[in-house]
C-alpha positions, 0 to 999 in steps of 0.5 A: 500500500502507498501513502496518499500524501507522499507515495511512500510504502505504508508500514503495517503495525499491530495494535492490541485493543482489549485483547483484540488484534488490529492491523494499522498502516502508517507512513514515516512521512509527516502526513500522520496518515494511517488507515485505522481511525482508533477513535472510530466507535466501530474499531472494537467491532472490527477487531472482533470480526477479524478475530472471528472471521479473519477479516472485517467488514471494511474489506467488503465495502468495495468488494469488487475492487478488493477482489479485482485487486487480488486477482489482477496481479495473479492473472498477470503472473499467470499470463507471463509464465503460462506455457499451456492452454485449454484444449479448445484454444488453438495456440498459446498466442490465442490463449494469451490474447484471451488472458489479456482481455481478462486482465483488461477487464480486471484493470477496469474493475479495479479502477471503477471509482477513479475518473478515467479519460481513456474510454477503454478504461472507463466502465461508464463509457460504451467502449469501456463497458464492452471491453470489461464485459468481454473480459469478464465473460471470458474469465467466467468461460475459462475460470476452470482452465486457470491452473498451472 
């Protein structure tokens, strides 16, 4: 994660509040940036959720972005090191083209809340939506073929 103020790497720290584990991210710059507001009334509830579930509700506030950000780098690595292809795909080049369309769809969905002037990366334009939709349809079609 990057600091919104200086762009530097955020550092994880562990905090114990009333026996509940809380992870916060801080930066060494002078921005006083941290992603955990300890004065928020929900902090104890979040700690309980993390203890019981392994995550808290903040991870589902923008679930599509979190899932996209998880899948995207893994899909890119898979494309880079993949040497096989599904049986119904003729060539590795064709498979890489399919993977590139999936990657583009996840790039679009990971940026869904950011303003994009490029219509190919903006889901609110016809071009962007069509690119997104095609990539997600391919992801659905080839999901069980994504193994190495």
